VMD Tcl script that draws the C-alpha trace (Angstrom):
set ca {
  {-35.13 28.86 -6.28}
  {-32.51 27.89 -3.69}
  {-33.83 28.93 -0.43}
  {-31.46 30.77 2.07}
  {-29.61 29.13 4.75}
  {-26.57 30.23 6.54}
  {-23.52 29.14 5.70}
  {-21.52 27.44 8.65}
  {-18.07 28.19 9.74}
  {-15.10 26.41 8.61}
  {-15.02 25.42 12.60}
  {-17.96 24.07 12.43}
  {-18.05 22.22 9.13}
  {-14.62 20.56 8.61}
  {-15.06 18.10 11.47}
  {-17.97 16.83 9.38}
  {-17.04 17.21 5.94}
  {-13.58 15.71 6.36}
  {-15.20 12.22 7.77}
  {-14.32 9.52 5.84}
  {-12.38 11.36 3.43}
  {-9.66 9.72 1.91}
  {-8.11 12.48 -0.59}
  {-8.46 16.04 0.01}
  {-6.50 18.31 -2.89}
  {-5.96 20.86 -1.45}
  {-6.39 21.52 2.24}
  {-5.04 25.02 2.16}
  {-7.54 26.34 -0.57}
  {-10.36 24.21 0.91}
  {-10.01 26.19 4.56}
  {-10.10 29.64 2.41}
  {-13.00 28.58 0.67}
  {-14.70 27.83 3.61}
  {-13.77 30.71 5.53}
  {-14.83 33.08 2.37}
  {-17.90 31.52 1.94}
  {-18.29 31.87 5.77}
  {-17.74 35.54 5.75}
  {-19.76 36.55 2.50}
  {-22.34 33.78 3.12}
  {-22.23 32.85 -0.13}
  {-22.61 29.15 -0.27}
  {-20.00 27.11 -2.22}
  {-21.22 25.06 -5.28}
  {-20.44 21.60 -4.69}
  {-20.51 19.12 -7.50}
  {-20.76 15.37 -8.03}
  {-21.17 13.48 -11.36}
  {-23.20 10.56 -12.06}
  {-23.37 8.81 -15.14}
  {-26.89 6.87 -15.66}
  {-25.49 3.22 -16.64}
  {-27.98 1.34 -14.73}
  {-31.64 2.60 -13.62}
  {-30.77 2.02 -9.96}
  {-28.96 3.70 -7.55}
  {-27.34 1.82 -4.30}
  {-25.58 2.51 -1.33}
  {-22.35 2.79 -2.84}
  {-23.79 5.82 -4.88}
  {-25.05 7.04 -1.21}
  {-21.33 7.44 -0.09}
  {-21.03 10.66 -2.44}
  {-24.71 11.39 -1.85}
  {-24.60 11.56 1.68}
  {-21.38 13.61 1.82}
  {-23.20 15.71 -0.81}
  {-25.94 16.12 1.69}
  {-23.53 17.07 4.81}
  {-22.46 20.45 2.47}
  {-26.17 21.28 1.98}
  {-26.64 21.04 5.75}
  {-23.48 23.61 6.07}
  {-25.00 25.74 3.93}
  {-23.82 25.14 0.54}
  {-25.36 24.32 -3.14}
  {-25.08 20.93 -4.51}
  {-24.40 20.59 -8.02}
  {-25.75 17.05 -9.19}
  {-24.66 16.39 -12.75}
  {-26.27 13.41 -14.60}
  {-23.82 12.50 -17.22}
  {-25.87 11.72 -20.19}
  {-23.14 13.10 -22.59}
  {-20.36 11.21 -21.07}
  {-22.39 7.73 -20.63}
  {-22.14 7.73 -23.95}
  {-18.41 6.95 -23.84}
  {-18.15 5.18 -20.39}
  {-16.01 5.88 -17.37}
  {-12.60 4.03 -17.98}
  {-11.67 3.80 -14.47}
  {-11.33 0.33 -12.94}
  {-11.89 -0.95 -16.41}
  {-10.00 -3.73 -18.39}
  {-11.81 -3.75 -20.91}
  {-13.81 -1.47 -22.94}
  {-17.65 -0.66 -21.77}
  {-20.66 -1.87 -23.80}
  {-22.18 1.66 -25.05}
  {-25.77 2.28 -24.20}
  {-28.34 3.94 -26.27}
  {-29.65 7.36 -26.04}
  {-33.13 5.81 -25.05}
  {-31.57 3.72 -21.92}
  {-29.38 6.48 -21.11}
  {-32.54 8.98 -21.08}
  {-34.58 6.40 -18.87}
  {-32.09 5.87 -16.20}
  {-31.80 9.17 -15.86}
  {-35.48 9.91 -15.19}
  {-34.92 7.51 -12.37}
  {-31.65 8.81 -10.68}
  {-33.09 12.38 -10.62}
  {-36.08 10.66 -8.87}
  {-34.04 8.87 -6.53}
  {-31.72 11.23 -5.41}
  {-34.46 13.09 -3.38}
  {-34.50 10.23 -1.34}
  {-31.08 11.82 0.33}
  {-30.39 15.22 -0.88}
  {-32.73 18.61 -0.54}
  {-34.32 19.41 -3.14}
  {-33.95 23.51 -2.61}
  {-30.45 23.18 -2.06}
  {-29.73 21.02 -5.59}
  {-29.22 21.84 -9.07}
  {-29.67 18.99 -11.53}
  {-28.07 19.47 -14.81}
  {-27.53 17.29 -17.54}
  {-23.95 17.40 -19.17}
  {-25.00 17.48 -22.90}
  {-26.66 20.94 -22.17}
  {-23.06 22.17 -22.30}
  {-21.11 19.49 -24.46}
  {-23.86 19.55 -27.68}
  {-23.33 23.24 -28.55}
  {-19.52 22.90 -27.63}
  {-19.42 20.82 -30.86}
  {-16.40 19.26 -32.85}
  {-14.44 22.22 -33.05}
  {-14.91 23.16 -29.09}
  {-13.81 19.66 -28.37}
  {-10.80 19.65 -30.83}
  {-9.63 23.29 -28.75}
  {-10.51 21.54 -25.51}
  {-8.59 18.16 -26.19}
  {-4.87 20.70 -27.08}
  {-4.86 21.69 -23.44}
  {-4.11 18.25 -22.50}
  {-1.36 15.67 -23.54}
  {-1.73 11.84 -24.75}
  {1.09 11.02 -22.36}
  {-0.28 12.18 -19.27}
  {-3.22 10.50 -19.70}
  {-1.89 7.20 -20.04}
  {-0.29 7.52 -16.86}
  {-3.59 6.15 -15.73}
  {-3.35 3.22 -13.56}
  {-6.08 1.34 -15.80}
  {-4.37 2.50 -19.27}
  {-0.87 1.35 -17.67}
  {-2.77 -1.87 -16.78}
  {-4.20 -2.71 -20.51}
  {-1.13 -1.93 -22.01}
  {1.22 -4.19 -20.06}
  {-1.59 -6.95 -20.77}
  {-1.46 -5.93 -24.55}
  {-5.26 -5.05 -24.25}
  {-6.80 -2.19 -26.66}
  {-7.49 1.42 -25.51}
  {-10.08 3.42 -27.85}
  {-9.72 6.96 -28.16}
  {-12.76 8.01 -27.22}
  {-12.02 6.44 -23.91}
  {-8.78 9.42 -23.63}
  {-11.66 12.05 -24.12}
  {-13.74 10.77 -20.79}
  {-11.75 12.52 -18.05}
  {-11.30 15.93 -20.32}
  {-15.22 16.00 -20.67}
  {-15.47 15.40 -16.84}
  {-13.24 18.06 -16.05}
  {-15.23 20.61 -18.69}
  {-17.99 20.06 -16.66}
  {-16.57 21.90 -14.09}
  {-15.12 24.33 -15.61}
  {-18.89 24.83 -17.34}
  {-20.19 24.96 -13.82}
  {-17.68 26.93 -12.07}
  {-17.85 24.31 -9.34}
  {-15.77 25.13 -6.26}
  {-15.46 21.58 -4.95}
  {-15.73 18.46 -6.61}
  {-16.61 14.87 -5.14}
  {-15.82 11.53 -6.01}
  {-14.83 8.07 -5.32}
  {-11.05 7.14 -4.78}
  {-10.77 5.75 -7.93}
  {-11.73 9.01 -9.68}
  {-8.85 11.29 -7.98}
  {-7.19 11.03 -11.82}
  {-10.54 12.35 -13.42}
  {-11.10 15.10 -10.49}
  {-7.49 16.51 -10.76}
  {-8.08 17.03 -14.75}
  {-10.79 19.46 -13.65}
  {-8.79 21.21 -11.84}
  {-6.15 21.73 -14.53}
  {-8.76 22.85 -16.95}
  {-10.14 25.49 -14.47}
  {-6.62 27.05 -14.16}
  {-6.15 26.91 -18.32}
  {-9.64 28.79 -18.35}
  {-8.03 31.50 -16.16}
  {-10.61 30.20 -13.11}
  {-9.73 29.47 -9.54}
  {-9.48 25.83 -9.34}
  {-11.98 23.42 -7.65}
  {-10.98 21.84 -4.71}
  {-11.25 18.15 -4.78}
  {-12.13 15.47 -2.37}
  {-12.73 11.81 -2.66}
  {-14.40 9.11 -0.71}
  {-13.74 5.42 -0.28}
  {-15.57 2.75 -2.58}
  {-17.97 0.93 -0.50}
  {-17.26 -2.63 -0.48}
  {-20.60 -4.89 -1.20}
  {-22.23 -7.12 0.65}
  {-19.96 -10.22 -0.67}
  {-17.29 -8.42 1.47}
  {-14.78 -9.00 -1.64}
  {-15.62 -6.21 -4.57}
  {-17.04 -2.74 -4.93}
  {-20.40 -2.75 -4.72}
  {-22.36 -2.82 -8.29}
  {-25.47 -3.96 -9.16}
  {-23.64 -5.83 -12.16}
  {-21.75 -7.76 -9.58}
  {-24.96 -8.77 -7.57}
  {-23.51 -7.36 -4.23}
  {-25.49 -4.17 -4.15}
  {-28.22 -2.75 -1.92}
  {-30.60 -0.72 -3.82}
  {-32.39 2.47 -2.70}
  {-35.61 1.04 -4.32}
  {-35.03 -2.16 -2.38}
  {-38.09 -2.57 0.04}
  {-37.30 -2.59 3.91}
  {-37.07 -6.03 4.51}
  {-34.98 -6.76 1.30}
  {-32.45 -4.00 2.53}
  {-32.33 -5.28 6.43}
  {-31.79 -8.60 4.81}
  {-29.01 -8.03 2.74}
  {-27.44 -5.32 5.16}
  {-27.51 -8.34 7.74}
  {-25.54 -10.51 5.22}
  {-22.36 -7.95 5.13}
  {-19.05 -9.56 6.82}
  {-18.54 -8.57 10.44}
  {-15.30 -6.57 9.35}
  {-17.36 -4.34 6.90}
  {-19.76 -2.97 9.86}
  {-17.31 -0.29 10.92}
  {-16.48 0.98 7.23}
  {-20.35 1.27 6.44}
  {-21.28 3.01 9.59}
  {-18.68 5.84 8.77}
  {-19.63 5.92 5.17}
  {-23.69 5.84 5.39}
  {-24.37 6.84 8.74}
  {-23.85 8.93 11.72}
  {-23.12 6.26 14.18}
  {-20.19 5.79 16.11}
  {-17.98 3.10 14.77}
  {-16.14 2.87 18.08}
  {-19.45 2.38 19.93}
  {-20.22 -0.48 17.42}
  {-16.73 -1.96 17.96}
  {-18.02 -2.83 21.79}
  {-20.99 -4.25 20.72}
  {-21.40 -8.00 19.78}
  {-21.09 -8.21 15.98}
  {-24.77 -9.31 15.50}
  {-26.17 -6.60 17.59}
  {-23.78 -4.10 15.97}
  {-25.01 -5.13 12.56}
  {-28.83 -5.14 13.79}
  {-28.15 -1.18 14.64}
  {-26.43 -0.54 11.29}
  {-29.23 -1.94 9.58}
  {-31.79 -0.31 11.54}
  {-29.85 2.85 10.96}
  {-29.66 2.62 7.00}
  {-33.30 1.42 6.49}
  {-34.51 4.22 8.53}
  {-32.92 6.87 6.37}
  {-35.15 5.55 2.99}
  {-37.97 3.50 4.95}
  {-38.42 5.35 7.98}
  {-38.17 4.04 11.58}
  {-41.44 2.16 12.01}
  {-40.34 0.34 8.57}
  {-37.13 -0.27 10.26}
  {-38.31 -1.68 13.28}
  {-40.76 -3.92 11.26}
  {-38.24 -5.14 9.30}
  {-36.17 -6.26 12.26}
  {-39.05 -8.24 13.83}
  {-39.28 -9.85 10.56}
  {-35.57 -10.78 10.23}
  {-35.77 -12.14 13.55}
  {-38.68 -14.27 13.04}
  {-37.49 -15.54 9.83}
  {-33.83 -16.31 10.29}
  {-32.96 -16.53 13.87}
  {-36.61 -18.64 14.56}
  {-36.93 -19.89 10.85}
  {-40.42 -19.05 10.72}
  {-42.55 -18.16 7.29}
  {-43.11 -14.21 7.14}
  {-46.43 -12.81 7.53}
  {-46.40 -11.82 4.01}
  {-45.66 -13.76 1.20}
  {-46.52 -13.35 -2.30}
  {-48.92 -16.27 -3.80}
  {-48.51 -17.75 -7.17}
  {-50.45 -20.36 -9.12}
  {-48.83 -23.33 -11.48}
  {-50.21 -26.14 -13.57}
  {-52.26 -28.99 -11.72}
  {-49.73 -31.52 -10.48}
  {-47.67 -33.68 -10.67}
  {-45.11 -31.01 -11.70}
  {-41.71 -31.06 -11.28}
  {-40.51 -28.79 -8.43}
  {-37.71 -27.47 -10.57}
  {-40.77 -26.37 -13.06}
  {-42.52 -24.50 -10.51}
  {-39.55 -22.49 -9.94}
  {-38.83 -21.19 -12.91}
  {-42.84 -20.89 -13.96}
  {-42.88 -18.32 -10.57}
  {-39.57 -16.55 -11.51}
  {-37.65 -18.23 -8.45}
  {-35.23 -19.65 -11.17}
  {-34.11 -18.17 -14.68}
  {-33.95 -21.99 -16.27}
  {-34.75 -25.61 -15.28}
  {-30.87 -26.13 -14.84}
  {-30.39 -23.19 -12.57}
  {-33.43 -25.13 -10.52}
  {-31.94 -28.25 -10.27}
  {-28.64 -26.95 -9.22}
  {-30.43 -25.32 -6.41}
  {-31.75 -28.31 -5.39}
  {-29.02 -30.21 -5.46}
  {-27.14 -27.64 -3.09}
  {-29.57 -27.79 -0.49}
  {-30.82 -24.28 -1.12}
  {-34.80 -25.37 -1.78}
  {-37.13 -26.03 0.85}
  {-40.80 -27.36 0.39}
  {-43.23 -26.90 3.33}
  {-39.98 -26.64 5.71}
  {-38.16 -29.79 4.57}
  {-35.05 -29.39 2.49}
  {-35.48 -31.01 -1.10}
  {-32.40 -32.71 -2.35}
  {-34.11 -34.55 -5.55}
  {-33.98 -32.23 -8.60}
  {-36.72 -34.65 -10.02}
  {-39.17 -34.10 -7.16}
  {-42.71 -34.15 -8.38}
  {-45.15 -31.74 -6.41}
  {-48.92 -31.02 -6.46}
  {-49.30 -27.51 -5.41}
  {-52.13 -27.14 -2.83}
  {-51.04 -24.00 -0.50}
  {-47.88 -25.15 -0.23}
  {-44.53 -23.05 1.11}
  {-41.69 -22.89 -1.20}
  {-38.72 -20.98 0.23}
  {-35.34 -20.76 -2.35}
  {-32.22 -19.82 -0.61}
  {-32.39 -17.13 2.72}
  {-34.88 -14.81 1.71}
  {-37.48 -15.99 -1.10}
  {-40.62 -17.47 0.24}
  {-44.25 -17.82 -1.59}
  {-47.10 -19.90 -1.63}
  {-47.72 -22.07 -4.28}
  {-51.30 -23.44 -5.30}
  {-52.44 -25.13 -8.30}
  {-54.50 -23.67 -11.31}
  {-57.64 -26.15 -11.98}
  {-57.70 -27.26 -15.75}
  {-59.67 -25.12 -18.09}
  {-59.23 -22.21 -15.98}
}
mol new
graphics top color blue
foreach p $ca { graphics top sphere $p radius 0.5 }
foreach p [lrange $ca 0 end-1] q [lrange $ca 1 end] { graphics top cylinder $p $q radius 0.2 }
display resetview
């Protein structure tokens, strides 16, 4: 049951809802929808889809989720679409090759975690969580054929992703052409008023507008938002690229990863993920600005008290190079044992080869001393191991026979 909330006026809503928006199709229509909703006090249905292709949501997803939350605070209802059907295809957006297909079991498991994680940002009583398999499965093959008859292959091949593949003589599979069609049909089934997506999703979202017209419906308004650059400062945030900050990260891990972003990203992170004024941060020392940014983001997921503890821990560990107050403890075989073997046994490295590479790179400390010998033998007895910038642990030996 959706609880009653007053719908805000266009004058109140527009400055907030348009902050950070890249594309708006079409501005006049959006104004009319907001005005009609305000006068009737009937909330708009605001849709966004997320394919459960991995178990964790990250801050890149939060750009959309935060905007959805703003719509909710303006009195509107979010249609949170979990694309358990579209995940079987895989969105070809930004891909130079076909996505590896997921099993139904993987999709179901990932979908469960999405449903749990989104309510760390969205208001549960203003959110309809729906699965697009609930209308795609009943549609059937004949319905899909009728839907496909509404669009042309030529138009779909105009996509930049497909044009690039064709120029490089890379394959385009037929099922990939169905993806925008099915995403667009989600809007038809839900009779959405507004759909949000990343700026790379514009083509898919506009297909939804076309399909709604072809089904004699008032077309949805489309808003796109920038893609959040990962903490590496180079590519779109992605778990697979290792440059993401997950919603499930602990406060210390989240704070530390945010402090690692290049200074030039502080303003965009502030705009897309917080209510901080980027111009205010621009007048601060870069480190102070990042601390304020990191605290604002960590507070959203862990609370103010935990964000302050995370700041203190970061200062202690990275600025004063002290050992954190709480670190995990591991026991390994009684020494002498190679330090590289210790790292593998406790999960600090995936293999002996990688462990030795880290040692040669000077990324491993043993009791505060940088180790450069990849064949160093140690006899752990409560010793402190540090790997990289953030991994600390205490290592003990397990006596023989225990």
